[in-house]
C-alpha positions in Angstrom: 17.3 33.1 -10.7 17.4 29.5 -9.6 16.5 30.4 -6.1 13.5 32.5 -7.3 12.3 29.6 -9.4 12.4 27.2 -6.4 10.4 29.7 -4.3 7.8 29.9 -7.1 7.6 26.2 -7.3 7.2 25.8 -3.5 4.4 28.4 -3.5 2.6 26.6 -6.4 3.0 23.3 -4.6 1.6 24.7 -1.4 -1.3 26.4 -3.1 -2.5 23.6 -5.4 -1.2 20.2 -4.1 -1.1 20.6 -0.3 -4.9 20.5 0.2 -5.2 17.2 -1.7 -2.0 15.5 -0.5 -3.8 13.6 2.4 -6.6 12.5 0.1 -4.3 11.2 -2.5 -2.2 9.3 0.0 -5.3 7.7 1.4 -6.5 6.6 -2.0 -3.1 5.2 -2.8 -3.1 3.3 0.5 -6.6 1.9 -0.3 -5.5 0.7 -3.7 -2.5 -1.0 -2.3 -4.6 -2.7 0.4 -7.0 -4.1 -2.3 -4.0 -5.2 -4.3 -2.5 -7.0 -1.3 -5.8 -8.6 -0.6 -5.8 -10.0 -4.1 -2.2 -11.1 -3.8 -2.6 -12.8 -0.4 -6.1 -14.2 -1.1 -4.8 -17.6 -2.0 -2.9 -17.9 1.3 -6.0 -16.7 3.1 -8.1 -19.5 1.5 -9.9 -17.3 -1.1 -9.6 -18.7 -4.6 -7.6 -16.4 -6.8 -7.5 -16.8 -10.6 -4.3 -14.7 -10.9 -2.3 -16.3 -8.2 0.3 -17.5 -10.7 1.1 -13.9 -11.6 1.2 -12.6 -8.1 3.4 -15.4 -6.8 6.6 -13.7 -7.9 5.7 -10.6 -5.8 5.2 -12.4 -2.5 8.8 -11.9 -1.1 8.5 -8.2 -1.7 5.0 -7.9 -0.2 5.7 -10.0 2.9 7.8 -7.2 4.3 4.7 -5.0 4.6 2.3 -7.8 5.6 2.3 -7.0 9.3 1.1 -3.4 8.8 -1.4 -4.5 6.2 -3.2 -7.2 8.3 -3.4 -4.8 11.2 -5.0 -2.1 9.0 -7.5 -4.7 7.8 -8.5 -5.4 11.4 -6.8 -8.7 12.0 -4.9 -8.7 15.3 -2.8 -11.7 14.5 -1.4 -13.0 11.2 -4.1 -15.1 9.5 -1.6 -17.2 7.7 -0.7 -20.6 9.3 2.8 -20.9 8.0 3.8 -17.2 8.4 3.9 -15.5 11.7 4.8 -11.8 11.8 3.5 -10.8 15.2 
């Protein structure tokens, strides 16, 4: 019975979610890119009114900074004190 339920669930997932999976992942990536732009804006020289709240997240976000700045079209790191390339 458990095996049958798993097969039904896989079929349902394939029929209803698979066509939209790429679209949803792209939208999630776009939202993350905008959030990272807001978080890194103070370091890029753009005034950010919420920089106090995003300061605590910097160590977690710097791990993904290299991939982000390349997706945004910047060949090298735009930050003077932080080199990732």
